[in-house]
N, C-alpha and C positions, 0 to 999 in steps of 0.2 A: 820746078813749080814756083808760082808766085802766089802770095797770099795778101788779100786786102782785108784789113782789120782794124784793131783798136788797142792802144796802150792805156791801162788804168792804173791809178795809184791812189792809195787812201792812208793817211797817217792818223793814228788815234790819240797820241800824246807827244808832248804836254800841251800842244795845241792841235786841234783837228785841222787837216789840210788834204785836199783831194782834187784830182784833176783827171781828165780823159781826153785823148785826141786820136784822130785817125792816122793810120799808118799803113805801109806795106812793107813786106819782107820776103826774102827768098827761102825756099826749101830745096836744098840741092843734093842730089844723089852722088856723094863724092867718089865712091869706087866706080860707078858708071862713067862719071866724067873722066876718071883717070884712064879708062879703057877706050872710051869712044869720043872724048872731047866734050866741050861745054855748049855745043849748039849755037844758039843765037846770043848767048851771053859772052861778052868779052872777058877773056881769062888772062890775067897778068899782063894786060896791056891798056893803054889809054882808050877810054871811050866815055860817052856820057853817063853810061851805067856799066860797071865792071865788077868783077870779083878778083881779089888779089890774095894769094896764099900767105904773104907776109903779114897780113892783117890778123892772123890767127897764130895760135900756138906760141912758139918761142920767137917768132918774128923774123927768123932766119931760114924758114922752111923751104922756100921755093927752089933754091939750088939743089937741095937734097931730096927732092921728090915731092915737094908740096906739103901743105898743112896735113894732108891725110897721113903721110909718112910720120909726121910728129905725133898725130893722134894715135897711131898704132904703137909707137914707142912708149907713149904715156900709158896705154892700156896694159902693155906688157909689164911696165914697171910697177902697176898696181895689181898684178897677178890675174889680170882678165885675159884669158887666152882663147875664148871662143867667140869673139866678135869679128868673125871672118865674113859676114853677110854685108848687106848694103849699109852705108852710113849716110844718114840724112842730116845735113847742117842747115839749121834755122839760123838765118843771120841777116843783117842789113848789107846791102850792096854799097860800093863806092858810087857816089853821084858826083859828077864833074871832077873826079880825081880825089874826092875826100870822103872819108867815112869815120864816124865814131860809133862804136858798137858797145853799148853799155853791158849787154849780155847776149851770147850765142848759146845755142843748144845743139850738141852732137848726139844724135840718136843712132846708137851702134847695135846692129842686130847680128844675130847668129845666122848660120846658113839656112835654118828653117824659118827665118823671118821673125823670130821671137827676140825681145829685147835683151841684150846682154849687159848694157851699160848706157847711161845718159852722163854726158860731160857737160857741165855748166861752166861756160868760159866767161868771166867777169872781167871788165875793164873799168878803172876808175879815171878821173879827170886829171890824175897826177902822172899818167903814163905807166901805171903799174897794171899787172894782169895776175889772175889767179884762177884755178880751176877746181870745181867741186865734182868728184867723180862719184857717181851714184851707181852701185853695183846691183845687179839683179832687180832692176826696176820693173814696175808693171803700169801700164796706163790705168789712170783712175785711182791709183793708191797714193797715200802720202809717203813721201820720202823725206829723210832728215839728214841734216849735216850741221855741225857747229859753225857758226859764224867766225872767221879768222881774218878776214880781209876788209880793209877800210874802203868804203864806197862813198858815204855821204858824211860831209863834216857836220852833220846835225844827228848823228847816230854813233854810239859807242860800238867798238868791235867786241860784242859780247852777245850771248843768247844763241838762238838756233834758228836756221832756215827750214822751213817746210815746204817742200815742193810737190806740185801735183801736175801731171801732164795727161792730156786727153787727146784723142783722134777719134773723130766720129764722122759718119756719113748719113746725111739726111736728104731724102729726095734726090739722091744722085749727086749731092754736093758734099765735098769733104771739108772738114774743119779742123783746125789744130788749135789748142789752148795750152799755154804754159802759165802756171800761177806759182809765185814765191811769196810766202808769208814769213815775216820776221818776227820772232817772239823773244821777249826778254824775261826777266825774273817777275815782272808785273803782268805778263800775259801778251797778247797780240799787239804789236807796235805798228807794223806796216804791212799792207797787203798790195801786191803789184800782180798785174797779169798782161799778157799779150795774146791776142786771139786773131785768127784770120780764116777766111774762106779761100781754099785752094783752087787754083786752075792751072793749066798748062803755061809754061813760060815760052812766050812767042814774041816775035818782033812787034806785033800789035800791043801785047800786054805791057812790054818795056816802054813802048811809045806812050801808052796810057799812063803808066807810072811817072814818066817824065813830065807829061802834060799836067796831071793832077798835082804832083809834088815836086816841082823843079828844083827846090832847094832842101829836100828832105834831110840829107846828111848835115847840112849847117843848122836845119831846125831842131835836130836832135840835141846838139850840144848847146844851142841857144835857149831851148826850153828847160834843160838842166839848170843852167844859170838863173833863168827867170824864176823857176820854182824855188831855188835856193835864195833868191832875193825875197821871195814871199815868206819863207820860213824865217828869215832874219828880221823882217819887219814885223813878224809876229813874236819876236824875242824868243825864238826856240834856242837854247843854249848851243854854242858853237864847240865843236869837239876837234882838238888838235889832232892831226894825222900821226898815228904811231908808225913804226917801222913796218915794212911788209912782212908777212910770215916767211920763215926760212925755207919752208918746203913750198914748191909751186903748186902742189895738188893737195886737196883735202878729201878723204874718203868718207862717204856717207851711203845711206841705203834705207831699207825699210826699218 
């Protein structure tokens, strides 16, 4: 599946700062891809738009069975034993061989298609990665996890993330929404969301994505630095990066 949508970000303190921009992303059925192939999407090979296993997980997953194998090992290490159904990965693709993926979402289902877990995979601009494993999630409910991973140089590593995920169908059109709110001791600090309307992934839709957003991957990292410049000009205090957490995954849930 491919989704056409929007990324939104709003900061409350110490200076207000908000932006929104259009985007597109993929929603990939990882178990089905492992069995039947990736269809029109280039997999682990060069192409204008492609998906590469090494962009996820431990970064070394492809030779040992792909990012899906890494995910299954992660779930087992967290005591989640019933996520044997489809796994849908919400992520950015590589465009012209490059991708920066601030956050990806793994929707892990049981055999009866109910959610067993959601893994929120976060990358920062320092080349580090961390996962928040949300156990027994439900669409539409708020899930929680302590913030332990440095993302923005204008935020301390403290407080809590509140996650909310929604999948809806209206007039035959499916839509997905992922929302992350960061709160600290003073209350809500940052609200972010990414949403999109889903349609089948076809050669035509990939061409449309490339035509509409020919430099999307470069645009993602460029926008991050542009917004950081805006915060710096507003004199928002700079936070030095702490060491990454010792554990690669943090557990969360209802």
